[in-house]
N, C-alpha and C positions, 0 to 999 in steps of 0.2 A: 429625558428618560435614560436611565443607565443601561449599559450593555446587559447586565444580569436580568433586569426587568424585562428587556426585550426578549431574551432567551426564554425566560419563564412563561411569557405570554405565548410564545410560539411552540413550546414543548407540549405535546399531547397530554391531556389531563391524567391519563392512566399510566404515565411514566413518572418515576421518582427521580428527580434531578440528582440527588446525592447517590443514586445507584446506577447512574449511567456509566458505560465504559469510558475510560479516559482515552483509550487508543483502540480503534477499529481497523482491522486488516481485511482485505477482500481479495478473493480469487475470482476474477471476472470471467467465468466460463460460459460458453454457449453462444458466442457471436456467430460462428459459422452455422450452427444448427438453426439459429433464429433466421438467418438469411435464407437458408434452404427451405424452411417452412413458408417463407414469404415468396418463394420463387425468385430470389435475388442472388447475385454473386456474393461470395463470402465477404468480399471487401465492404459491402454495404452493411454487413453485420458489425464490422469493426467501427464504421462511422457512427452507427447508432450506439455502439458501446461507449464511445467518447461522450456522447450526450448523457448517457446514464451515469457515467463517472462524474461529470460536471454537476449533475443534479444531486448526486450523493454528497459531494464535497460541500455544496451549498446547504444541504440539509444538516450535515454535521456542524457547520458554522451556526446555523439557526438554532440548533438544539443544544449547543454548548459542549460538543465533543472536541477534545483538544488535539487529537491526532488521527489521521487517516493514512493508511498505507495500501497501495494498490499494486497487484502483481500484473504488470503490463506486458512483459516479455521475458520468458525464461531462457536459460542457456540451451534447453532442449528445443525451443521454438525455431532455431536455425534450420531444423530438419523439415520445416514446412516448405511448400512450393516456393520457388524463388520469387515469383510474381507477388505472392502474398507477403513475403518477408520485405521485399522492396517497398510495397505499398505501406506496410506498417511503419517502416523507418521514415518514409516521407510524411506519413500522417502524424507521427510524433513531433517531427520538426515543425510542420505547419501549425499544429495546435499550440505548440509552445510560443511561436511567433504571434499568433492571433490572440492568445489568452493572457499573455504576460502582463499587459497594462491593467487588465481587470483584476488579476491576482494581486498586483501591487496595491490597487485601490481598495481591495477587500482585505488587505493585511494578511494574505496567505504567505506562509514561509514554505517554499518548495525545495525538495531535496530529492536527489536521485541516488539509488544504491545499486550496486552490481559491478560487473566488469565493464565499465563505461569506455575503456580504451579500445575495445573491439568494435565499437559502434562507428558508423560513418562519421567522418571528420566534421561535416556540416552539422550533424545532429549533436556531436560533442560540443561544438561551439554554442549552439542554442541552449544546451543543458547548462553549460558554464555561465552563460549570460543570465539565464533565469534564476539560477541559484545565487549568483552575486547580487542581482537586483532585488531579491526578496530576503536576503539574509538578516536584515534588521527588522523584518516584520514580526509582530508580536501576537498574531492570530493563530489560526489552526496550522499545525505542522503537517504538510501534505508530502508524503514520501512516495516516489514512483520507483518500483523495483523493475529495472530494465537490464536485459542480459544478466539476469540474476539466477543463481542456483544456491540453495542452502548448503549442500555438501561442499561446493566450491568455496563458499564464504568461509566455512569452518577450516578447510584446507589452507586457504591463504592466511587466515589468522594463525594457524599452527606454524606455518613457514615463517611468518613475521616474528613470532615469539621465539622460535628456534634460532633465528638470526641474531636476535638480541642476546640470547643466552650464549651463543657462539662468540659474540663480540664482548662478552663479559659485562654487558649492561644489565643483566637480569639473572638471578639465581633460580634454578628449577624449583626449589622448595618455596619460592616466593610467588609462584604462579597460582592465582586464584581466579574465581569467577569474574571479579571486577577487572583484573588485568586482561583476561581473555576477551571480555566484552569490549574493551577499549580497542581491540584489534579487529572487530567485526565491521562490516560496512555500516551497520546501524548504530555505531558508537554515539552515545549521547541521546538516543531515542529510547523512550520507555518501551517495555515489551507490550505487545498487544494484549488487551483483555478479552477481545472478541474477534474470532475469525469467522467471516461469512464466505461460504462458497455457493455459487449459483449452479444451476443445471442438474442438481441432484447427485453429482459425483461425490463418492465417499473417500476422498484422499486429499492430502495436502500438497502433493506434487512438488516436493523439494523446495517449499516456500518457508522461510524463516524457521528452520528446524530447531535452532537453539532457542530462539525467542518465543516459540510457541509452547514451551514446557507446561505452562499452566493457563493457556488461553482457553476460553470456552468456545466450542465449535458449533456453528449453526449452518445447517444445510437446507437450501430451498430448491424446489423443482423449477422455479422461475429461471428462464434464460437471462443472461446478463442484460441485454437491451431492454428487457421488460422489468428490470429491478428498479422500483420507484420508491417514493416516500412511504407508501402503504406497506410494501414489502420490508423496508427498513424498520418501520414501526413494529411489525410482527417480530423481526429479529431481536429488537431491543426488549420487547415484552418477554420473549423467551429467555433472554439473558437475565432479566431481572427476577426471573423465577428460579434461577440456578442458585445453589448453595456453594459458594466458592470457599473451600477450606484449605487450598494450597498444601495438601498432604497431611494436614492435622485433623483432629476430630471435630 
């Protein structure tokens, strides 16, 4: 049985394969509130959030979606309690070590974007190892935004371009969208077609500000640990009802 036949069998009957988003981005909001409702410490919400992300990644693979980008840790998240930040850094590192072999087996190509140099050295090493080990994978492109901020990404791109102009490598009149995008963290990754945010919050929280120019936005009241295949199915149904005109009639 071919890969396409497998995908078509797994895809829900009310979804049109040729109208699926190629790239889905998610703001995984509500881990702490989920834990509080369960009478658990916040860190337990983050642990359950990892399970929800793994399930979404597998669902994207099963249904033929080419790319998934998850907002794991923003530049503003350093302002959270030190205990929670330390737990998250350790959790990221542990999950990478535990899941890398399976990601290789499932042909997942993993990528990290953000100011990675500010992360703990041990986590940086795990990130480098996972990206190197999966760079030849031809399956879904799984991008994790870690210590990421959209404004900071745009600023660093401007600085890099200004340096090239200063060095005489680039003329100001030659700067276009393609050149600018090559200097973003997400260079080489197609823009998201669909942004999903959980927990009912109506904002994009400094996430992929350039790349979201024409993304469809779907907000669900579900907290991230409760976001499952049924919730994703609803998001895709809503997406397929949108009329995407990209500014034209």
